[in-house]
N, C-alpha and C positions, 0 to 999 in steps of 0.2 A: 430409425439414428440408436442405435447401442452405444453408448460409452462404457469406458470402464475407468475414465480418470477425472478426475474434479479439481482444476489448480484455482488458488485462490489468491488474491491481493491480502496486503492484512489489516494496514488504515483506513479505514472507511467502509470494510467490507466484515470483516472479525470484529473491529472494534470500532466505535461511533467515526465519522469522518472528523478528521484534524480541520475542516474548513469551519465548523461549529465550532472548535476553540479560536481559532482565530479570528473569525466574526466578535466573541465575545472579548479578545484583547483589542481588535479596532477600538471598539464601543468604548471600552475602557480609556483607553488611551486618545479617545477624540479624532480617530481617523476615518477614512472613506468607508464603507463597507466594502470589503472584499481588496481591501488595499492588498495585503500581503500575498493572493492569488494573481493581483496585479503587477507587482513588483517579479514575480517568480514567471510571468509571462514574457517577458522581455528577454529577449536572446536566450530562450528557452535551453538548449543545449548548452551554452559556455556562464548561463549565468551564476552567481553563488551557490543556488541552490543545486544546479545540475551537479556543478565542480563536488560539493559537499555528499552528495549521494553519488557520486564515485570515489569517494575519498581521496579527490587530489588535493585537497584542503583541509585543516583539521578547523576546529570550533573555534579558535580563537580568528583563524583567517574569515572565516564565517561570517562571525561576528561584526567584524571590520566592513567584509567586502559587501554583506547583505542591506547595512547601514549606510553603505556610498551610494546603494542604487536605490535605496528608499528616499534619500535626499536628491538624489538626482529627478525622482518624481515631486518632489515638494514638500517631504514628509520628513520626521526625523522618528524612526523605527530600529531598535540593535537588533540584530540576527540571535542573540542571545535569548531575547524574550519571546522573540518566535520558539524556539527550542523550546523554552521552559513548556511552552501548553501542548507542545505537538503530538506526546502520546495520548491516546483518545479510550474512551470506556471501552471495556470489552462486552462483547454482545454474547449472553447467555446461550440463546438461541441458536448462534452460529456455532457456536462451542458443541452443543450436541447436534448438532447436523453434521459435524464434522467425525464426530463416533459412532453416529448413524451409519455415516458412507463407510467408514474401517469396518464396521461391522458385517456390513452386507458386502462386502468384499471390493469395494472400490481404489484404487489406488490414490490418496489425495497429496496432493503439492500447494507450496506456498511461493510466488514470487514477490519479494517486498522491495520498493524503490525505499532506502532508509539511507538514515548516516550516520557517522561514528559518534553518536552524542548520546549520553543516557546510560541507560543500564539495559543491554542484551538486544534481539534483534526488533524488540518493540520500541527503543529509546524510552524506556521507561525512566522516571524521575526517583522512584523508592526503590528500596532492596523486595517489598511483598508485591509491588506490581512487576517487578521485574520477574519474582518469581512464578506469578500466576501467567506473565505472557512466556515462559519458559516450558511449562506445562500444556500449554498450546498448541506449542511451536512442535515438541515432541511426539506430537500426534500426527505429525506430517512424515511422508514418507520421502520426502526430500524438501530443502528450503534452502532460495536462492536471495541471498540480501546482496542489492546495487552496490552496497559499500565495501564488500566482499569481493565481488566480484569485476568490479569497476565496468561494470555495463549497467545500464539505467532503462527502464521501461521510457518511451515507446521502444526501442531499439528490439526488433525483430530476432537479434542474439541470442536474446536471454530467455525468450520463449523456447528456442532451439534447445536451450541449453537444459531446459527442465524435460522436453521430451525426450533429450538422450540420456540423461539421467536417471530416469523412468522407464526407460525402453519402449516407449509408446509413439505412435504416430498423432499427431496433429488432429485428424481424423477422429481419433478416437476421445478426445478429450471437451471439457466443458471450462471455460475460465471465466473467471469474476472478477470485475474491478469496479469501482466507483469513478472510473476516470474515464470516459470515452474513447480519449486519444489512446488510452493503453489497452483498449479492448478492440479498436480498428486492426493492429499489426495482427493480435490473436484469430479475427477474422480471416483474417487475409491469407492465414496460415492453414487453414482449414478447421479451427478449432470453433466450437459453439460456445458465442461470447455472451455475457449476460453484462450491461451496467447495471449496478446497484445503486438504487437512490435512499434504500432503507433496507432495514435487516427482515421486517417483514416481505416485501416485495423481493428479494433476494431468495428467499426461503421457498416461495409463489413458483417464481419462475423456474428455478432448482428441480423443485418437485415436479412440474410439468415435465421438462426437460427429461428427466429420469425417469418418470414414469410412476414414481413412488411416492410417498406421503414421508416428508420431513419433519421435525418439533418446530 
Protein backbone atom coordinates (compact mmCIF):
# COMPACT_ATOMS: atom_id res chain seq x y z
CA UNK A 1 0.00 0.00 0.00
CA UNK A 2 1.37 3.39 -0.97
CA UNK A 3 0.42 6.22 1.36
CA UNK A 4 0.68 9.92 0.58
CA UNK A 5 -0.53 11.46 3.84
CA UNK A 6 0.08 11.06 7.57
CA UNK A 7 -2.40 12.55 10.05
CA UNK A 8 -1.48 12.97 13.70
CA UNK A 9 -3.33 13.47 16.93
CA UNK A 10 -1.45 15.99 19.09
CA UNK A 11 -1.74 15.24 22.81
CA UNK A 12 -0.40 11.75 23.53
CA UNK A 13 1.29 11.52 20.12
CA UNK A 14 3.38 14.62 19.41
CA UNK A 15 3.42 15.32 23.15
CA UNK A 16 3.43 12.98 26.13
CA UNK A 17 0.02 11.68 27.14
CA UNK A 18 -2.04 14.01 29.33
CA UNK A 19 -3.18 10.89 31.20
CA UNK A 20 0.27 10.73 32.79
CA UNK A 21 -0.24 14.23 34.16
CA UNK A 22 -3.76 13.35 35.28
CA UNK A 23 -2.37 10.39 37.26
CA UNK A 24 0.14 12.66 39.00
CA UNK A 25 -2.67 15.07 39.87
CA UNK A 26 -4.80 12.23 41.23
CA UNK A 27 -1.94 10.99 43.37
CA UNK A 28 -1.26 14.47 44.73
CA UNK A 29 -4.93 14.98 45.59
CA UNK A 30 -5.46 11.52 47.09
CA UNK A 31 -7.90 10.50 44.34
CA UNK A 32 -8.33 7.05 42.78
CA UNK A 33 -6.03 6.40 39.84
CA UNK A 34 -7.67 7.28 36.50
CA UNK A 35 -10.43 9.23 38.27
CA UNK A 36 -10.27 12.03 35.66
CA UNK A 37 -10.77 9.47 32.91
CA UNK A 38 -13.67 7.99 34.88
CA UNK A 39 -15.37 11.40 35.07
CA UNK A 40 -14.83 11.99 31.36
CA UNK A 41 -16.15 8.54 30.44
CA UNK A 42 -19.63 9.27 31.83
CA UNK A 43 -22.01 10.65 29.18
CA UNK A 44 -19.01 11.06 26.85
CA UNK A 45 -20.83 13.11 24.21
CA UNK A 46 -22.50 15.61 26.53
CA UNK A 47 -20.34 15.82 29.66
CA UNK A 48 -18.35 18.92 30.61
CA UNK A 49 -15.24 17.76 28.77
CA UNK A 50 -17.07 17.02 25.52
CA UNK A 51 -18.90 20.35 25.59
CA UNK A 52 -15.67 22.23 26.32
CA UNK A 53 -13.84 20.49 23.45
CA UNK A 54 -16.59 21.73 21.14
CA UNK A 55 -16.33 25.20 22.73
CA UNK A 56 -19.97 25.08 23.81
CA UNK A 57 -18.96 26.27 27.30
CA UNK A 58 -16.13 28.50 28.54
CA UNK A 59 -13.42 27.69 31.08
CA UNK A 60 -15.40 29.00 34.05
CA UNK A 61 -18.43 26.91 33.16
CA UNK A 62 -16.20 23.87 32.61
CA UNK A 63 -14.61 24.38 36.02
CA UNK A 64 -18.03 24.25 37.67
CA UNK A 65 -19.51 21.48 35.55
CA UNK A 66 -16.51 19.18 35.92
CA UNK A 67 -16.51 19.73 39.69
CA UNK A 68 -20.18 18.74 39.82
CA UNK A 69 -19.51 15.60 37.79
CA UNK A 70 -16.58 14.68 40.05
CA UNK A 71 -18.71 15.28 43.15
CA UNK A 72 -21.41 12.99 41.74
CA UNK A 73 -18.78 10.24 41.69
CA UNK A 74 -17.87 10.89 45.30
CA UNK A 75 -14.78 13.10 45.11
CA UNK A 76 -13.87 16.78 45.00
CA UNK A 77 -11.88 17.97 41.98
CA UNK A 78 -12.31 21.29 40.21
CA UNK A 79 -12.03 21.55 36.45
CA UNK A 80 -9.35 24.23 36.64
CA UNK A 81 -6.97 21.79 38.34
CA UNK A 82 -7.34 19.42 35.39
CA UNK A 83 -6.75 22.19 32.85
CA UNK A 84 -3.62 23.30 34.71
CA UNK A 85 -1.85 19.99 33.96
CA UNK A 86 -3.33 19.34 30.52
CA UNK A 87 -0.44 20.31 28.21
CA UNK A 88 2.11 17.49 27.86
CA UNK A 89 5.84 17.68 27.13
CA UNK A 90 6.85 17.64 23.47
CA UNK A 91 8.44 14.44 22.13
CA UNK A 92 11.44 15.66 20.08
CA UNK A 93 11.67 12.46 18.03
CA UNK A 94 8.10 12.94 16.82
CA UNK A 95 8.91 16.48 15.71
CA UNK A 96 11.95 15.15 13.82
CA UNK A 97 9.67 12.63 12.15
CA UNK A 98 7.40 15.45 10.97
CA UNK A 99 10.40 17.11 9.32
CA UNK A 100 11.47 13.84 7.69
CA UNK A 101 7.98 13.22 6.34
CA UNK A 102 7.75 16.76 4.95
CA UNK A 103 11.14 16.54 3.26
CA UNK A 104 10.15 13.16 1.79
CA UNK A 105 7.09 14.66 0.11
CA UNK A 106 4.31 13.47 2.40
CA UNK A 107 1.37 15.69 3.29
CA UNK A 108 0.93 15.90 7.07
CA UNK A 109 -2.11 16.95 9.07
CA UNK A 110 -3.14 17.25 12.70
CA UNK A 111 -6.56 16.59 14.22
CA UNK A 112 -6.69 17.56 17.88
CA UNK A 113 -9.47 17.47 20.40
CA UNK A 114 -8.63 20.54 22.47
CA UNK A 115 -10.37 23.09 24.64
CA UNK A 116 -10.43 26.91 24.54
CA UNK A 117 -8.05 27.18 27.50
CA UNK A 118 -4.38 28.07 27.86
CA UNK A 119 -2.34 29.45 24.99
CA UNK A 120 -2.72 28.20 21.41
CA UNK A 121 -3.70 24.85 19.94
CA UNK A 122 -1.66 22.91 22.49
CA UNK A 123 -3.32 24.64 25.46
CA UNK A 124 0.10 25.69 26.80
CA UNK A 125 0.35 27.40 30.18
CA UNK A 126 3.33 29.63 29.33
CA UNK A 127 4.41 31.86 26.44
CA UNK A 128 7.56 29.79 25.82
CA UNK A 129 5.62 26.53 25.63
CA UNK A 130 3.03 28.16 23.38
CA UNK A 131 5.79 29.34 21.03
CA UNK A 132 7.29 25.83 20.90
CA UNK A 133 3.93 24.30 20.05
CA UNK A 134 3.13 26.99 17.49
CA UNK A 135 6.39 26.13 15.70
CA UNK A 136 5.33 22.49 15.60
CA UNK A 137 1.82 23.30 14.38
CA UNK A 138 3.37 25.39 11.60
CA UNK A 139 4.86 22.23 10.11
CA UNK A 140 1.47 20.71 9.31
CA UNK A 141 -0.24 21.30 5.98
CA UNK A 142 -3.54 21.55 7.84
CA UNK A 143 -4.64 21.56 11.49
CA UNK A 144 -8.16 20.90 12.76
CA UNK A 145 -8.97 21.88 16.35
CA UNK A 146 -12.22 20.57 17.84
CA UNK A 147 -12.71 23.79 19.80
CA UNK A 148 -12.66 25.81 16.56
CA UNK A 149 -14.79 23.62 14.30
CA UNK A 150 -17.32 22.48 16.90
CA UNK A 151 -16.78 18.79 16.10
CA UNK A 152 -14.64 16.36 18.11
CA UNK A 153 -13.20 12.91 17.61
CA UNK A 154 -14.50 10.23 17.31
CA UNK A 155 -17.12 11.90 15.08
CA UNK A 156 -16.25 10.65 11.56
CA UNK A 157 -17.00 14.13 10.20
CA UNK A 158 -13.74 15.52 11.58
CA UNK A 159 -11.66 12.95 9.67
CA UNK A 160 -13.56 13.71 6.49
CA UNK A 161 -12.84 17.41 7.05
CA UNK A 162 -9.13 16.65 7.01
CA UNK A 163 -9.32 14.54 3.86
CA UNK A 164 -11.26 17.29 2.11
CA UNK A 165 -8.81 19.97 3.26
CA UNK A 166 -5.81 17.99 2.01
CA UNK A 167 -7.56 16.74 -1.13
CA UNK A 168 -6.87 13.08 -0.40
CA UNK A 169 -8.86 9.88 -0.03
CA UNK A 170 -9.00 8.17 3.35
CA UNK A 171 -7.20 5.15 1.88
CA UNK A 172 -4.20 7.40 1.15
CA UNK A 173 -3.79 8.22 4.85
CA UNK A 174 -2.14 6.86 7.96
CA UNK A 175 -3.70 8.09 11.20
CA UNK A 176 -2.03 8.07 14.64
CA UNK A 177 -3.87 8.55 17.94
CA UNK A 178 -3.31 7.41 21.52
CA UNK A 179 -7.00 6.52 21.98
CA UNK A 180 -8.43 3.42 20.37
CA UNK A 181 -11.90 5.01 20.25
CA UNK A 182 -10.44 7.70 17.97
CA UNK A 183 -8.60 5.19 15.77
CA UNK A 184 -11.73 3.15 15.03
CA UNK A 185 -13.59 5.71 12.87
CA UNK A 186 -10.38 6.49 10.98
CA UNK A 187 -10.00 2.79 10.17
CA UNK A 188 -13.67 2.46 9.24
CA UNK A 189 -13.23 5.29 6.74
CA UNK A 190 -10.31 3.41 5.17
CA UNK A 191 -7.28 4.96 6.87
CA UNK A 192 -4.43 2.85 8.22
CA UNK A 193 -4.79 3.54 11.94
CA UNK A 194 -1.95 3.27 14.46
CA UNK A 195 -2.78 3.31 18.18
CA UNK A 196 0.04 5.06 19.99
CA UNK A 197 1.25 3.71 23.32
CA UNK A 198 4.67 5.41 23.26
CA UNK A 199 6.71 7.63 20.99
CA UNK A 200 9.07 4.76 20.17
CA UNK A 201 6.28 2.36 19.29
CA UNK A 202 4.53 5.00 17.16
CA UNK A 203 7.63 5.68 15.10
CA UNK A 204 8.38 1.98 14.69
CA UNK A 205 4.86 1.24 13.46
CA UNK A 206 4.82 4.30 11.21
CA UNK A 207 8.21 3.36 9.73
CA UNK A 208 6.93 -0.14 9.00
CA UNK A 209 3.75 1.13 7.36
CA UNK A 210 5.66 3.57 5.15
CA UNK A 211 8.61 1.29 4.47
CA UNK A 212 11.10 4.01 5.36
CA UNK A 213 13.26 4.83 8.40
CA UNK A 214 12.15 7.54 10.79
CA UNK A 215 14.19 9.05 13.66
